[in-house]
C-alpha positions in Angstrom: 0.0 0.0 0.0 1.0 3.6 -0.6 1.1 5.3 2.8 1.7 8.7 4.3 2.7 8.4 8.0 2.1 10.9 10.7 3.9 10.6 14.1 6.4 12.3 16.3 7.8 10.6 19.5 9.5 7.2 20.2 6.1 5.5 20.6 5.6 5.9 16.9 9.0 4.5 15.8 8.1 0.8 15.7 5.0 1.6 13.6 7.0 3.5 11.0 9.6 0.7 11.0 7.0 -1.8 10.2 5.5 0.4 7.4 8.9 0.9 5.9 9.4 -2.9 5.8 6.0 -3.9 4.5 4.7 -1.0 2.5 5.6 2.1 0.4 5.9 5.2 2.6 5.5 8.2 0.4 6.2 10.9 3.0 6.2 11.4 6.7 4.6 14.3 8.7 6.1 15.0 12.1 6.1 18.0 14.4 8.6 20.8 13.9 12.0 20.6 15.5 11.9 21.9 19.1 14.6 23.3 21.5 15.5 20.9 24.2 18.0 20.5 27.0 20.0 23.1 28.9 21.5 24.4 25.7 18.1 24.7 24.0 19.5 23.1 20.9 17.0 22.3 18.2 16.1 18.6 18.3 14.6 16.4 15.6 11.8 14.1 16.5 12.6 10.4 16.6 10.3 10.0 13.6 12.2 12.6 11.6 15.5 10.9 12.4 14.2 7.5 11.2 12.5 8.9 8.1 15.6 10.8 7.0 17.8 7.7 7.5 15.3 5.8 5.3 15.4 8.5 2.6 11.7 9.4 3.1 10.6 13.0 2.5 9.7 14.7 5.8 7.1 17.4 6.2 6.9 19.5 9.5 3.8 21.8 9.4 3.0 23.8 12.5 -0.7 22.9 11.8 -2.8 21.2 9.2 -5.8 23.4 10.0 -6.7 26.3 7.8 -8.3 29.4 9.3 -10.8 31.3 7.3 -9.5 34.7 8.4 -6.0 34.6 9.9 -4.9 37.7 11.6 -1.3 38.9 11.4 1.6 38.1 9.0 2.7 35.1 11.0 -0.8 33.6 11.1 -1.2 34.1 7.4 2.1 32.4 6.7 1.2 29.4 8.8 -2.1 29.3 7.0 -0.5 29.3 3.6 2.0 26.6 4.7 -0.9 24.4 5.8 -2.7 24.9 2.5 0.5 24.0 0.5 1.1 20.9 2.6 -2.5 19.7 2.3 -2.3 20.2 -1.5 1.0 18.3 -1.6 -0.4 15.4 0.4 -3.3 15.2 -1.9 -1.1 15.0 -5.0 1.0 12.1 -3.6 -2.0 9.7 -4.2 -1.6 7.7 -0.9 -4.0 4.9 -0.3 -4.1 5.6 3.4 -2.7 7.8 6.1 -1.4 6.1 9.2 -1.2 8.1 12.4 0.6 7.3 15.7 1.1 9.9 18.4 1.4 12.7 15.9 0.3 15.5 18.3 -1.6 17.6 15.7 -5.3 17.5 15.0 -6.3 16.3 11.5 -9.2 18.4 10.1 -11.9 16.7 8.0 -10.3 18.1 4.8 -7.1 16.1 5.6 -9.0 13.0 6.8 -10.8 12.9 3.5 -7.7 13.0 1.3 -6.7 9.3 1.1 -8.8 6.7 -0.7 -9.1 4.4 2.4 -9.2 7.3 4.9 -6.9 7.6 8.0 -6.2 5.0 10.7 -4.7 5.6 14.1 -2.6 3.5 16.4 -3.9 4.2 19.9 -2.3 3.0 23.1 -5.4 1.8 25.0 -8.4 -0.5 24.6 -10.8 2.1 23.4 -13.2 3.5 24.3 -11.2 3.6 27.6 -8.6 6.3 27.8 -9.2 8.4 24.8 -6.8 11.3 24.7 -3.1 12.1 25.1 -1.9 10.0 28.0 -3.5 6.5 27.9 -0.3 4.7 29.1 0.2 6.9 32.1 -3.4 6.9 33.0 -3.8 3.1 32.9 -0.9 2.7 35.4 -2.0 5.6 37.6 -5.5 4.1 37.8 -4.3 0.7 38.8 -5.3 -1.1 35.6 -3.9 -4.7 35.1 -4.7 -4.9 31.4 -4.3 -2.4 28.5 -3.7 -2.8 24.8 -3.5 -1.3 21.3 -6.5 -0.2 19.2 -6.3 0.4 15.5 -9.1 2.6 14.5 -10.6 4.6 11.6 -10.2 8.3 12.3 -13.0 10.8 12.3 -13.2 14.4 13.5 -13.8 13.4 17.1 -11.0 12.7 19.7 -10.3 9.0 19.3 -13.9 8.3 18.6 -13.7 6.5 15.3 -14.8 2.9 14.5 -12.3 0.2 15.6 -10.6 -2.2 13.3 -8.9 -4.4 15.8 -7.6 -4.6 19.4 -4.9 -6.5 21.1 -4.6 -6.8 24.9 -1.4 -6.5 26.9 -1.0 -7.3 30.6 0.4 -4.6 32.9 2.9 -6.0 35.4 2.1 -5.4 39.1 5.3 -3.3 39.5 5.6 -2.1 35.9 6.5 1.5 35.2 5.5 3.8 32.4 8.7 3.5 30.4 8.6 -0.3 30.3 4.9 -0.4 29.4 5.5 2.4 26.8 8.1 0.3 25.0 6.0 -2.9 25.0 3.0 -1.0 23.7 5.0 0.7 21.0 6.2 -2.7 19.7 2.7 -4.1 19.8 1.4 -1.1 17.9 3.8 -1.8 15.1 2.6 -5.4 14.9 -1.0 -4.4 15.0 -0.8 -1.9 12.2 0.6 -4.5 9.8 -2.3 -6.8 10.6 -4.9 -4.0 10.3 -3.5 -2.8 6.9 -3.6 -6.4 5.6 -7.3 -6.5 6.5 -8.0 -3.2 4.9 -6.1 -4.2 1.7 -8.2 -7.4 1.6 -11.4 -5.6 2.2 -12.1 -7.6 5.4 -11.4 -4.9 8.0 -14.0 -4.4 10.7 -15.8 -1.2 11.6 -16.7 -1.6 15.3 -18.5 1.4 16.7 -17.3 2.7 20.1 -19.6 3.2 23.0 -19.4 6.8 24.1 -21.1 5.9 27.4 -18.3 3.6 28.3 -15.5 6.0 27.3 -13.0 7.6 29.6 -10.5 10.4 29.0 -6.8 10.6 29.5 -5.8 14.3 29.3 -2.4 15.7 28.5 -0.1 15.4 31.5 0.9 18.5 33.5 3.8 18.5 35.9 1.4 19.2 38.7 -0.3 15.9 38.1 2.7 14.1 39.5 2.3 15.8 43.0 1.7 13.1 45.6 -1.3 13.5 47.9 -0.4 11.7 51.0 -4.0 11.5 52.0 -4.6 9.0 49.2 -4.5 5.2 49.8 -1.1 3.6 49.7 -1.8 1.7 46.5 -2.8 4.9 44.7 0.4 6.7 45.7 2.5 3.7 44.5 0.6 3.7 41.2 1.3 7.4 40.8 5.1 6.8 41.2 4.9 4.0 38.6 2.9 6.1 36.2 5.1 9.2 36.1 8.5 7.6 35.9 10.5 9.0 34.1 8.3 12.0 33.3 7.3 14.3 34.8 8.6 12.6 37.9 6.5 11.9 41.1 7.2 14.4 43.8 6.4 15.9 47.1 7.4 19.1 48.9 9.8 19.3 51.9 10.7 22.7 53.4 9.5 24.4 50.3 11.6 22.3 47.9 10.7 19.6 45.5 11.6 16.1 46.5 11.1 13.4 43.9 9.8 10.1 45.2 10.7 7.6 42.5 9.8 4.4 44.1 7.9 3.2 47.2 6.4 0.1 48.7 3.7 -0.6 51.1 4.4 -0.6 54.8 1.9 -1.9 57.3 1.9 0.9 59.8 -1.2 2.7 61.1 0.0 5.3 63.6 -2.6 7.9 64.2 -0.8 10.9 62.7 -1.7 13.1 59.7 -1.0 11.8 56.2 2.5 12.9 55.0 4.0 12.6 58.4 7.5 11.1 58.5 7.3 8.0 60.8 10.9 6.9 60.6 14.0 8.3 58.8 16.7 5.9 59.9 17.6 3.5 58.3 14.6 3.8 56.0 12.1 6.5 55.2 8.5 5.7 56.2 5.7 8.1 55.5 2.1 8.0 56.6 -0.6 7.7 53.9 -4.3 7.8 54.0 -4.7 4.2 55.0 -1.3 2.9 56.1 2.2 4.0 55.1 4.8 3.7 52.3 8.5 2.9 52.6 10.4 5.2 50.2 12.9 3.2 48.1 14.3 5.8 45.6 14.5 9.5 46.0 16.0 12.6 44.4 16.8 16.0 45.9 16.7 19.2 43.9 19.6 19.3 41.5 20.7 15.9 42.6 20.7 12.4 41.2 18.3 9.6 41.7 19.5 7.4 44.5 18.3 4.9 47.1 16.5 6.4 50.1 19.2 4.7 52.3 22.0 6.6 50.5 20.0 9.8 50.5 19.5 9.7 54.3 23.2 9.2 54.9 23.9 12.8 53.7 20.6 14.6 54.5 18.5 15.0 57.5 14.8 14.4 57.5 13.3 14.5 60.9 10.6 12.2 62.3 7.4 14.2 62.6 8.1 16.4 59.6 5.2 16.5 57.2 5.7 16.1 53.5 3.4 17.7 51.0 
């Protein structure tokens, strides 16, 4: 099949790799290069890096939406660029557009370009966890199963008819990076299967239930703040969900203290949640229903380390309240 691929981060890489192996990729759309790191150097997306290495043309529009009455020279230029890219995509004559974690909304005018429409590789078992953070949300909410959905795209947010789904178990101690990598690999496998069905004319169109849907919004750094009043299991799930980004954290004496890993401790002392119960040789903190033993921690400007090593060089007093 002749394909235009749209994607940006590492999650999308296995999907593009599979497409390059099994199909003809006419062009790749990815988000513009962004400044990153302390030096604010312009970084290419992982998808751009892969596409260039494969000799595939790369397009990087700021948007694919076209405003009726853009205001200002910059807005007019962005509008003109979007029109040019939309026209260019139409002229390529792709059979289908494949989208995986692109990060830009596709308007109806773009969805209607390819003969077979557009399909999306989504990292959840839809209709659960529509939106930008399905992997993090599944772990944060204590799910034990997730999966990949390949779906026909429409103008809604992950609302299109489903072609196929494949389940994936979430390990009891699995963290976001590990699950991300396994999901990305599964997404690449699933898109090959779905495209074969589409090519053969046997692909399903399974409507989603809006009443059964849940939403996984874009993550903010503040989402990773630990609420010590939560049950222990919820706190531990949060540390799993936001490792490595944005990093689960609490506050101590006005400074951010990242709590990377913790385990349940069966202590029920009648003190407020967030109270430090012991700080030598281990760090125990009261939660809403018991306590956690902090296993890995990071001070501002420091490195991740075991709580035991952290406590050797820094004092946290029993009775202090984190939060």
